[in-house]
C-alpha positions as CSV (number, residue, x, y, z in Angstrom):
1,M,84.0,23.2,-90.6
2,E,83.3,24.7,-87.0
3,F,81.7,28.6,-86.8
4,K,80.8,30.2,-83.9
5,C,76.6,30.0,-84.1
6,L,75.4,33.6,-82.8
7,Y,73.3,32.1,-79.6
8,Y,76.4,30.5,-78.2
9,D,80.0,31.6,-77.4
10,E,81.6,28.2,-78.3
11,P,82.0,27.2,-81.5
12,V,79.4,24.6,-82.5
13,G,78.7,22.5,-85.5
14,E,75.7,24.5,-86.8
15,C,72.9,26.9,-85.0
16,P,69.7,25.2,-83.5
17,P,66.1,26.7,-85.5
18,V,65.3,30.0,-85.2
19,Q,61.9,28.9,-84.1
20,E,63.7,27.4,-81.0
21,M,65.7,29.6,-80.2
22,E,63.1,32.0,-79.6
23,R,60.9,29.6,-77.9
24,L,63.6,29.1,-75.3
25,R,63.9,32.5,-75.0
26,K,60.2,33.7,-74.3
27,E,61.2,30.7,-72.2
28,I,63.8,32.2,-69.8
29,R,62.2,36.1,-70.6
30,E,59.2,34.1,-68.2
31,L,61.0,32.3,-65.8
32,K,63.2,35.6,-65.5
33,E,59.4,37.2,-64.3
34,R,58.3,34.4,-62.0
35,M,61.4,34.8,-60.0
36,E,61.5,38.5,-59.8
37,K,57.5,38.1,-58.6
38,M,59.0,35.5,-56.0
39,D,61.2,38.2,-55.1
40,E,59.3,40.9,-54.3
41,Q,56.6,38.5,-52.8
42,A,59.5,37.7,-50.4
43,I,60.9,40.9,-49.5
44,R,57.2,41.8,-48.6
45,I,56.8,38.9,-46.4
46,V,59.2,40.1,-44.6
47,R,58.8,43.8,-44.3
48,A,55.6,42.8,-42.9
49,Y,56.6,40.5,-40.7
50,I,59.4,43.3,-39.5
51,L,56.9,45.8,-39.1
52,E,54.5,43.9,-36.9
53,H,57.5,43.3,-34.6
54,L,58.7,46.8,-33.7
55,D,58.3,48.9,-30.9
56,K,55.0,50.5,-31.7
57,S,56.2,53.7,-28.8
58,D,59.2,54.5,-31.1
59,E,59.6,56.3,-34.2
60,M,59.4,54.5,-37.8
61,P,62.9,53.6,-38.8
62,V,63.4,53.4,-42.5
63,F,65.5,50.4,-43.5
64,E,65.3,48.2,-46.5
65,V,65.0,44.1,-47.2
66,F,67.3,42.2,-49.2
67,T,68.1,38.3,-49.9
68,V,71.1,37.1,-49.1
69,W,70.9,33.7,-51.0
70,K,67.8,32.0,-52.6
71,S,67.2,28.3,-54.3
72,K,64.6,26.8,-56.4
73,V,64.1,23.6,-56.2
74,L,61.0,22.0,-58.5
75,Q,58.0,23.6,-57.1
76,N,59.6,25.3,-53.8
77,W,61.9,28.1,-53.2
78,K,64.0,29.1,-49.9
79,F,65.0,32.3,-49.5
80,L,67.8,33.8,-46.2
81,L,66.5,37.7,-46.3
82,S,68.3,40.5,-43.7
83,S,67.5,43.6,-43.2
84,T,69.3,46.8,-42.9
85,L,68.4,47.6,-39.1
86,S,70.4,46.6,-36.9
87,D,68.5,44.1,-34.8
88,G,71.3,40.9,-35.9
89,M,67.7,39.6,-37.3
90,Y,67.4,37.5,-40.4
91,Y,64.8,35.7,-42.0
92,E,64.7,32.2,-43.2
93,L,61.9,32.3,-45.8
94,T,60.3,29.0,-47.5
95,Y,56.9,28.7,-50.1
96,N,56.2,24.9,-50.9
97,G,54.8,25.2,-54.3
98,D,52.4,22.0,-53.8
99,K,50.7,23.7,-51.2
100,K,51.2,27.0,-52.5
101,E,52.5,28.5,-48.8
102,W,55.0,30.5,-47.1
103,Y,56.6,29.6,-44.4
104,L,59.1,32.5,-42.0
105,D,61.2,31.8,-39.6
106,A,62.9,34.5,-37.4
107,Y,66.5,34.4,-36.0
108,K,68.2,36.3,-34.1
109,K,72.2,36.3,-34.3
110,F,74.0,36.0,-30.8
111,E,77.6,36.2,-31.9
112,N,80.0,35.3,-34.5
113,R,83.5,33.4,-32.9
114,R,86.5,32.2,-35.4
115,I,87.5,28.8,-34.5
116,Q,90.9,28.6,-34.9
117,K,92.1,25.0,-36.2
118,N,94.1,22.9,-34.0
119,G,97.8,22.2,-34.7
């Protein structure tokens, strides 16, 4: 007999033990919290970099920093971030989990060109 387990969308033969599901829920919650902390830290690092490199004679602009893309492999993280400033900058931020270090690369977009297929 096949039935739907409350924990799954797909029909399964039997549900995992409740204790196992609670452990998995806790693990997922903790992972989400770690991910949110890394996201916040990456945004703070890029925001600080931007503020450090703004022209001090200009009025302080209001802007947001946002994550375009991110990936986590083993203990390492990679972020691509940008801001709402119209300066064409984007930032690559890498976290080395072995050394507990961040690395920041700042890039300027010069052109976006469409390349047509030949033939």
